[in-house]
Every structure is written in C-alpha cells, then in structure tokens.
SEMIZA-883224 format. One record per residue (C-alpha): residue number from 0; residue in three letters; x, y, z. Coordinates in steps of 0.05 Angstrom, whole numbers, padded with zeros to 5 digits. Each point is the difference from the previous one (the first is absolute). Layout:
NUM, ALA, X, Y, Z
...
//
This chain:
0, MET, -00614, -00097, 00398
1, PRO, 00070, -00029, 00010
2, PRO, 00059, 00039, -00030
3, GLN, 00024, -00019, -00069
4, ARG, 00066, -00035, -00008
5, ALA, 00050, 00019, -00054
6, THR, 00054, -00045, -00030
7, ILE, 00058, 00040, -00027
8, ILE, 00050, -00036, -00044
9, GLY, 00069, 00032, 00003
10, LEU, 00040, 00038, 00053
11, GLY, 00023, 00057, -00044
12, LEU, -00014, 00074, 00008
13, SER, -00071, -00005, -00027
14, GLY, -00018, -00061, 00042
15, ALA, 00027, 00029, 00064
16, LEU, -00031, 00069, -00009
17, LEU, -00067, -00032, -00020
18, ALA, 00000, -00043, 00063
19, LEU, 00017, 00060, 00044
20, SER, -00054, 00043, -00032
21, LEU, -00053, -00054, 00007
22, ASN, 00020, -00010, 00073
23, ARG, -00004, 00074, 00016
24, TYR, -00059, 00024, -00042
25, SER, -00048, -00060, -00002
26, SER, -00024, -00059, 00040
27, THR, 00031, -00048, -00051
28, ILE, 00051, -00049, 00028
29, PRO, 00059, -00007, -00048
30, THR, 00051, -00056, -00003
31, ILE, 00061, 00002, -00046
32, TYR, 00027, -00063, -00032
33, GLU, 00071, 00005, -00027
34, LEU, 00036, -00048, -00047
35, ARG, 00069, 00007, 00031
36, ALA, 00017, -00038, 00064
37, SER, 00026, 00063, 00035
38, PRO, 00000, 00075, -00011
39, SER, 00040, 00018, -00062
40, THR, -00002, 00048, -00058
41, LEU, 00017, 00004, -00074
42, GLY, 00028, 00064, -00027
43, GLY, 00045, 00053, 00030
44, ALA, -00037, 00064, 00015
45, ILE, -00070, 00023, -00016
46, ASN, -00027, 00069, -00016
47, LEU, -00062, 00013, 00042
48, THR, -00041, 00053, -00038
49, PRO, -00039, 00056, 00036
50, PRO, -00065, -00041, 00002
51, VAL, 00037, -00056, 00037
52, SER, 00029, 00052, 00048
53, ARG, -00072, 00023, 00012
54, ILE, -00021, -00071, 00017
55, LEU, 00059, -00009, 00047
56, ASP, -00020, 00066, 00033
57, SER, -00071, -00025, 00010
58, LEU, 00027, -00062, 00034
59, GLY, 00048, 00038, 00045
60, LEU, 00062, -00027, -00034
61, LEU, 00025, 00059, -00041
62, ALA, 00046, 00029, 00054
63, ALA, 00033, -00068, 00010
64, ALA, 00008, -00010, -00075
65, LYS, 00034, 00068, -00008
66, GLU, 00052, -00021, 00051
67, ILE, 00025, -00055, -00047
68, ALA, -00014, 00031, -00068
69, PHE, 00023, 00056, -00044
70, GLU, -00054, 00052, -00015
71, THR, -00004, 00018, -00073
72, LYS, -00038, 00059, -00028
73, GLU, 00022, -00008, -00072
74, ILE, 00037, -00048, -00046
75, GLY, 00052, 00034, -00043
76, ILE, 00006, -00022, -00072
77, PHE, 00071, 00000, -00027
78, SER, 00037, -00017, -00064
79, LEU, 00041, -00063, 00011
80, ARG, 00052, 00023, -00050
81, SER, 00013, 00071, 00024
82, GLY, -00029, 00002, 00070
83, ALA, -00041, 00062, -00018
84, LYS, -00066, 00008, 00036
85, LEU, -00058, -00003, -00050
86, GLY, -00058, 00011, 00047
87, ALA, -00035, -00025, 00063
88, LEU, -00061, -00042, 00019
89, PRO, -00034, 00027, 00063
90, PHE, -00018, -00049, 00055
91, ILE, -00039, 00041, 00050
92, ASP, -00075, 00005, 00012
93, GLU, -00015, 00075, -00001
94, GLU, -00065, -00009, 00039
95, THR, 00026, -00043, 00057
96, GLY, 00074, 00014, -00002
97, HIS, 00017, -00074, -00001
98, THR, 00064, -00017, -00037
99, SER, 00034, -00062, -00028
100, LEU, 00043, -00045, 00043
101, ARG, 00057, -00043, -00026
102, ILE, 00008, -00057, 00051
103, GLU, 00036, -00067, 00003
104, ARG, -00051, -00056, -00008
105, ALA, 00030, -00039, 00059
106, LEU, -00007, 00059, 00047
107, LEU, -00071, 00013, -00024
108, LEU, -00019, -00072, 00012
109, GLU, 00027, 00003, 00071
110, LEU, -00042, 00062, 00013
111, LEU, -00063, -00032, -00028
112, LEU, 00010, -00065, 00038
113, ARG, 00006, 00039, 00066
114, ALA, -00064, 00037, -00017
115, LEU, -00037, -00064, -00017
116, ASP, 00023, -00032, 00064
117, GLU, -00022, 00060, 00042
118, ALA, -00068, -00001, -00035
119, GLY, -00009, -00074, 00013
120, VAL, -00004, -00019, -00074
121, GLN, 00020, -00072, -00012
122, VAL, 00053, -00015, -00053
123, VAL, 00009, -00073, -00021
124, PHE, 00065, -00017, -00036
125, GLY, 00016, -00059, -00045
126, LYS, -00068, -00002, -00034
127, ARG, 00003, -00014, -00075
128, LEU, -00066, 00015, -00033
129, GLU, -00023, -00051, -00052
130, GLY, -00069, 00025, -00018
131, VAL, -00062, 00040, 00017
132, ARG, -00072, -00024, -00003
133, GLU, -00068, 00027, 00020
134, VAL, -00035, -00034, 00058
135, GLY, -00075, 00011, 00000
136, GLU, -00026, 00071, -00001
137, GLY, 00045, 00056, 00025
138, ARG, 00059, -00043, 00020
139, VAL, 00065, -00020, -00034
140, ALA, 00053, -00052, 00017
141, ALA, 00075, 00007, -00008
142, VAL, 00030, -00069, -00014
143, PHE, 00072, -00009, 00023
144, ALA, 00053, -00051, -00020
145, ASP, 00001, -00032, 00069
146, GLY, -00073, -00020, -00009
147, VAL, -00029, 00054, 00045
148, GLU, -00060, 00039, -00026
149, VAL, -00017, 00067, 00031
150, GLU, -00070, 00027, -00009
151, SER, -00017, 00074, 00008
152, GLU, -00049, 00052, -00025
153, LEU, 00056, 00040, -00034
154, LEU, 00063, -00020, -00036
155, PHE, 00053, 00049, -00025
156, GLY, 00056, -00018, -00048
157, CYS, 00060, 00042, 00022
158, ASP, 00050, -00051, -00026
159, GLY, 00039, 00041, -00050
160, ILE, 00012, 00005, -00074
161, HIS, -00007, -00076, -00010
162, SER, -00063, -00003, 00042
163, LEU, -00028, -00070, 00007
164, VAL, -00067, 00030, 00022
165, ARG, -00005, 00038, -00065
166, GLY, 00026, -00057, -00042
167, SER, -00043, -00055, 00029
168, TYR, -00064, 00037, 00017
169, VAL, -00007, 00072, -00025
170, GLU, 00030, -00006, -00070
171, PRO, 00018, -00074, -00011
172, ASP, 00003, 00008, -00076
173, ARG, 00048, 00059, 00001
174, LYS, 00072, -00022, -00011
175, ALA, 00061, 00040, 00019
176, THR, 00046, 00022, -00056
177, TYR, 00071, 00026, 00007
178, SER, 00003, 00075, -00016
179, GLY, 00072, -00001, -00023
180, LEU, 00021, 00045, 00058
181, SER, 00037, -00024, 00062
182, SER, 00026, 00035, 00061
183, ALA, 00060, -00009, 00044
184, TYR, 00013, 00034, 00066
185, GLY, 00045, 00005, 00061
186, PHE, 00029, 00046, 00053
187, SER, 00063, 00042, 00002
188, SER, 00033, 00045, 00050
189, THR, -00010, 00072, -00021
190, PRO, 00058, 00018, -00047
191, GLU, 00039, 00064, 00007
192, GLY, -00031, 00057, -00040
193, LEU, -00071, -00027, -00003
194, ILE, -00029, 00038, 00059
195, GLY, 00027, 00066, -00026
196, LYS, -00021, -00012, -00072
197, GLU, -00039, 00059, -00026
198, GLY, -00074, -00016, -00009
199, PHE, 00003, -00067, 00036
200, GLU, -00033, 00008, 00068
201, GLY, -00023, -00071, 00009
202, THR, -00021, -00044, -00058
203, ALA, 00023, 00002, -00072
204, VAL, -00015, -00039, -00063
205, ALA, 00053, 00002, -00054
206, SER, -00021, -00024, -00069
207, GLY, 00037, -00017, -00063
208, MET, -00006, -00041, -00064
209, ARG, 00013, -00065, 00036
210, GLY, -00047, 00007, 00059
211, SER, -00011, 00039, 00064
212, VAL, 00031, -00002, 00069
213, ILE, -00029, 00028, 00064
214, VAL, 00042, 00023, 00058
215, SER, -00034, 00018, 00065
216, TYR, 00019, 00011, 00072
217, CYS, -00039, -00050, 00043
218, GLY, 00018, 00023, 00070
219, PRO, -00012, 00065, 00037
220, ARG, 00074, 00017, 00004
221, LYS, 00017, -00014, -00073
222, GLU, 00053, -00051, 00020
223, LYS, -00025, -00052, -00049
224, VAL, -00029, 00002, -00070
225, PHE, -00045, -00048, -00037
226, VAL, 00018, -00013, -00073
227, GLY, -00047, -00032, -00050
228, ALA, 00005, -00010, -00075
229, VAL, -00054, -00012, -00051
230, MET, 00020, -00025, -00069
231, GLU, -00020, -00044, -00058
232, VAL, 00023, -00072, 00013
233, LYS, -00016, -00058, -00045
234, ALA, -00033, -00055, 00042
235, PRO, 00031, -00070, -00007
236, ASP, -00047, -00055, -00020
237, ALA, -00051, -00019, 00054
238, ASP, 00024, 00056, 00044
239, ARG, -00052, 00050, 00023
240, ASP, 00050, 00048, 00033
241, GLY, 00056, 00016, -00049
242, TRP, 00053, 00010, 00054
243, ARG, -00009, -00069, 00029
244, GLY, 00034, -00029, -00061
245, LYS, 00058, 00048, 00012
246, GLY, 00017, -00024, 00069
247, ALA, -00050, 00043, 00039
248, MET, 00047, 00059, 00008
249, GLY, 00063, -00043, 00000
250, THR, 00066, 00018, -00033
251, GLU, -00027, 00001, -00070
252, ALA, -00058, 00045, 00018
253, LYS, 00046, 00049, 00036
254, LYS, 00045, 00001, -00061
255, GLU, -00058, 00018, -00045
256, LEU, -00021, 00056, 00047
257, VAL, 00070, 00030, -00003
258, GLU, 00001, -00006, -00076
259, ARG, -00067, 00035, -00006
260, PHE, 00006, 00054, 00053
261, GLY, 00074, 00006, 00018
262, ALA, 00014, 00064, -00038
263, GLY, -00021, 00072, 00004
264, ASP, -00010, 00040, 00064
265, PRO, 00055, -00016, 00051
266, ALA, -00046, 00001, 00061
267, LEU, -00051, -00047, -00030
268, ASN, 00056, -00043, -00029
269, ALA, 00031, -00007, 00069
270, THR, -00066, -00025, 00027
//
C-alpha cells in the first residue's frame, strides 16, 4: 500500500510542526502550501507553552529554540496603576519539566524552515487556496487560485484565525464576528529598572480599567522586550480587525496606547 499524502494549508507554527511530526512518526508524505510568496510572519513574539516545548523536544528542536528564546516559568500579574504584584500564573509542566518559551516569530520561522529543509519536507509558496472539495472515496482536493488542484488522502487547515479551510469546507455557515477586543504589539529595548523589578523575572501582565498590557523578554539575554496591549476598540464599519481602521499601529494607534497605559509604574511606563 503506497504511503498517504497530506496537504497542509499554512506555514505557521502548527503547520510546520504537523509536517515535521508526520515526516518523523509516520509514512505520510506532507506538503505545505503557503499563501505568501516568501517566508514572512505576522505578530511580534509568541509564547510557546509547555506542551509546545514538549513537541519541539520530541522533534529534536528544543535546544535550538532555547538559544533564541526566553524561558518563562511563570507570568506575573501586576496592577497597571500601582505596579504591585497581584499574583502569578505558572507555566511549567511539573511532570516533564518543560517550560514556556517567549520567542520572536521571525526567528522561530527560520528555525522551522531549516528543520523542514533538513527533513526533506516540501514547502510551496504563493499558493492562495480558493476551495476544498471531496474527490471520490477517501480523497480530497485543494483548489488554488492559479487553477491548480492538489489531491491527497489528508488535508489539514493550519491557515490561522481566518482559516479558509474552515470557512469554505468545515463550517461554511459560521460567520466571524468582531469581539470588540483588539491587540497591538511591538518590541522595545529593555528599559532601565525593568530587569531588577521585584517579582518580574521574565513575563508580566499589567491590567487596569482600560485594558491589559503584557511585557516579556523574548531573548535569552533579556536585551529586548516584547510589548502587547489588549483593549476594547470599536471596529469601524466593514472592518473585521478594529486596529486596521486606526492605521494599523500608526501614529494614532500609538497615541491611544500612551493615553491608556502611559501612567503608573515607572518601569512599565518606560517600556
């Protein structure tokens, strides 16, 4: 019996790890199809939870990931107004010892692409999916915008929050609705006083009446921090991502961030 083939839509973390796992632990031959014309990422830094660290470990990638990530064992919860520590959320698996890793998405993608290349997994860029249809018994076809149809025994939708696979095939009648919450993020050099802040060993979330902001080291030497804010933002008409109508983190968006979070604890304020 010939090996099965798997079509994976999306070169994100889930798509890459799925392809590497199938390649290592099964006879299935995976191929990844990515919308973008070349390797690129959206978002600043990602928090890889202990289960993801365990998967990286099983694929022989954990040591390399730790060289470019900040290892986090807990997330401190702070008051945005006073800077006082209110508590902590543990991020360590007590059975395996695996921890959380805060890592820049661009560096993570580079690591995964090297691993895919070494494993011989094909990645095809510039493929916009238009639809999915069943082909006979036990086969499915991915239909791309360039007219190409790819048939395989398995198809995985790893194409993100606005998944076309889910929207066109799995749950075609389910429509996305804006939650009223938007996020904004970026990087900063580590400000003076943050490393020595009592109770802040790696990652902190500061919350207040107008939203929450997360500050986390994202490199092993604490030379850079990732900053992300979550807040209520009214979505403009016909805009699914509230911030897009505000200039996608342009001047107006930055001004709103300062107005919401630019007071209180000096170390977090400096960030």
